[in-house]
C-alpha positions, -999 to 999 in steps of 0.1 A, spaced: 30 -57 -26 1 -80 -32 6 -102 -1 8 -73 24 -21 -55 7 -43 -86 8 -36 -93 44 -44 -57 54 -77 -57 35 -88 -91 49 -81 -81 85 -97 -46 85 -128 -35 67 -119 2 72 -91 1 46 -91 26 17 -70 20 -14 -56 43 -40 -32 33 -68 -10 55 -89 24 62 -104 52 85 -94 83 89 -114 74 58 -133 70 36 -102 38 20 -93 25 26 -57 -5 21 -36 -17 40 -6 -35 22 22 -54 41 49 -61 19 79 -79 38 106 -56 67 114 -25 54 96 -16 58 60 9 35 43 25 39 9 36 7 -8 60 8 -37 65 -19 -63 101 -18 -72 103 -54 -87 129 -65 -62 117 -59 -27 85 -47 -12 90 -13 4 65 6 24 65 40 41 41 49 69 30 85 69 
């Protein structure tokens, strides 16, 4: 999660970050211009969902 998040924030100054937990899983939302991504930290693979 950290590598993708770091690259996004370095490349675009219009990034907004939120962090939280849902059903015990840590997640972050990234809003980059008109797109919003949800990144889940599942301790195995990095998963993200674009909404």
